[in-house]
N, C-alpha and C positions, 0 to 999 in steps of 0.2 A: 816259894820255890818256882823257878821258871822251867816249864816243860815244853820241849819242842817235839813236834810230830813230823815225820817225813812221809808224805804221800807221793807215790811214784809208780810208774809202770814196772812190772816185774822184768828181770833179766834172767830168763830160765836157763838152767843147766850151766851157769857160769859163775861159780863162787869167787873166782879171782876178780872178775869185773865188778861184782857186788861189793867186795872188800874195797876196791878202788873207789867206787861210788860212795861207800860209807865214809871213807877217809875224807873225801871232799865235803860231804854234807856235814860231818862232825865239825870240820873247821869252820864252815859257814854258820854253824849253830853255837859257836863259842859265845859264852855269856849265859847260855842256858845251863841248868843244873842236870838235866836229863833229856836224852834223845830217844824217842820211841819209833821203831821201824815196823813194817807190816809183818804179818804171818809168813813164815817160810821165806824170809827175805833173802837168805843166803843162796837159795837154789831156785826160787820160784815155787809156786804152789801146784799148779796143774801140770805136773811133769810125769805122772805115772809111777806105778809101783817099782818097776825095774830101775828107773833113774833114781828114785828115792833110795832104794837099797844100795845102789852104787855110790851115791854121794854122801849118805848119812855119816855123821861123825859123833864121837863120844863128846860128852859135855865139856871136858877139859882138853879137847883136841886143838889142832892147829888154828882153826877159826877162832876159838875162844882166846888163844894166846895173841893172835893178831889184833882182834878187836880190843883186847885189854891194852895193847900198845896204842891203838887209836884213841881210846878213851883217855888214857893218861896224857897223850899229846894234846888233845883238845880240851882237857880239863873238865870233862863232863861224864856222867854215867850214861850207859847205853843199854837199851833193851832191844833184842833182835830175835827174830824167828828163824828156826833151822830144823832139819830132820836129825833127831838124836838116836844114835845106836847105843844100846846097852850091852853089857858083857854077856848076857844070855841070848843076844841076837834079836831082841825086840827093837822095833823102830817106832819112835814117838814123834808127834808133831809138838815141838817144844819151843819155849822162849827162855832166854837167859838174861839176867841182869848182871852187868859188870860195872863196878863203880869207877869214879874218876881217878882212882889210884891204880886201876887195872885189875882189881881183885874181883873174883866171881862171888856174888852175894846170894844168888837164887837161881834155881832152874825149875820151871813149871811145865807139865805135860798136859796137853789138851784132853779133857775128860769126856766131852760130848762130841762124838765124831759126826760129821755132816754127810749123811747119805752114803751111797756107794763110792763116791769120789774119795772121801776120807778113809772109809773102811777098807778100801783096796790097797791103801798105802801104809796105814798106821795101826798100831795097837792103842787102845784107849788108856789114858792115865787113870790111876786108881785112887782118887780121893785125897791126894795131898794138895791142900790149898794154902800155900805158905803166905805169911805176912811178914815183911821185913822192913827195917827202918833205913831210910836214906835222907840225909840232911834234915833230920828231925820230923820227917813225915813217915807214916806207916803205909806201905805199899802192898797191894794184892794184885794178883794176875789172873786173867782169863784169856782165852783165845777164841775170837770170832764167835762161832755157834754157841760156845759156853755162855755168852752173855744173854742169849735168848731164853735161858732157864733162870727165872728170878731167884730160885733157891741158891744158885752159885754166888751171885752178888750179895745176897743177904748173909750167907755164911761168912763171906769175907768181912762185911761190915760188922757183924757180931764179934769177929775176931780182932776188930780194931782198925781195919783198913780205912784210911782217909782218902786214898787215891787208888782207883782200880785201873790198871793198865791193860789195854785190850788190843794187841796186835791182830790184824784182821785181813782176810781175803774175801770181802763181801761183794757179791755180784748182782747185777740186774737179773731178776726183777725184785730183789729184796732191799730196795732203797729205803723202805720204811724203817728198817733196823737202824740205819745211820741217822735218819730224820727223827724218829720217835723213841725207839727203845733205849738208845744211849742216854737221852735226857731223862727218860722215865727211871732207869736204874739209878742215876745220880740222885734224883729227887726222892725216890722211895727209900733209899738207903742213906741219904744225907751225907754224901761223899762226892768227891770229884771222880769223873770217869774220862780217861784219855783213850781215844779210839783211833788207831792208825791203820788206814786202809790203803789198798792199791788203787790206781786208776788205769785207764787203757784196757788192753785185752791180752789174753793168754790162751791160745787155741780158740775154742768156742766160747770161752768165758769172757764177758765184758764186765769189768769192775765198775762199781758205782761211785768211787771216791768218797767225798763228803766226810773226810776225817774231821774230828772235832774234839774239843775238851768241854765237857759239860760240868757245871757247878752244882753244888748241893741244892740250890734254889731252882734248878731246872733250866737256868739260862746257859748259853754258850759263851765261853770266854775266848775261844778261838775256833775258826771254822774254815775248812778248805772247800773248794768247788769240785769240779770234775777233772781238773788237770793236775799235773805235777806241782807240788807246793811244799814248802817248809813253813809250818805255822808254829807260833809260840804263844803260850798263855802263862800268866802269872797266877799261881794259887794264892788265895787270900784266906788265912786261917780264921780271921774274925768273921768273914762271910759264912764260913762253915759253922762257927759257934752260934752266930745269930740265927742261921737257918735251922739248926738243930733245936734251938730254943722255941722257934715258932712252929716247927713241924716235927712233932714228937713221935714219929713212926717207930723209932727203935725203942724208946722207953715205954711207949704205950702198947707194945706187943703183949699178947696173951698166949704164950707158948703152950699152955695146958690145953688149948683148943686145937692145936695144929697136928696132933698125932697122926691123923689120917694122911698127912702129906708123905709120911714114910712108908705107906702101904702101897703095894703094887696094884 
């Protein structure tokens, strides 16, 4: 499977412009099977609670319908970040997967909120870690700070995830996450990790870029720098099979020893 990541500066408070930009990028990414966008792509990330509340949409709203049409026209699946409003008035930092036929396959809500910035805008997701199939690959989802908790990626790997998609809004001085953590999660869970970040700045936040796709052996198969970029990597199932045979972290686990991990 060919996976494309779009690293870009945010366009805050302008969903229409972001849809237009997505259409252009999706057409440029034709030939890929999947296009992954950053966290809160539709609105920008650092926009404040009032703007988030004003702009948030339901998971099957107008944005989803328009992105479904873009996915169908480009012939690829799309994962995008957006603020989700639910029927009970909660607002979540969410990502959604829409397949190449325009159908919605999965919606995931960020479970681990990052500091006061996230907590002022969103409710935390409550433990639903979906794994869905796309083009014969099993996909799991995390959002930015979620990746920094090893339990999250391990939970997805144990549920069968072969590729973990991580829309992100990671900023300086946390460059080490892009440089080290992404590859570590891929290696310790023997799966691919696709990490799509912003670049540029948004208010006082300066994003660190460095979007990448890490392979199960800890190597990078695609890597962006600090500027806007569309990068593409080809997933190799045999590489994953060989790496899992050589690095038996999943099969050599001893869950009976890990009970303390669930204690506060």
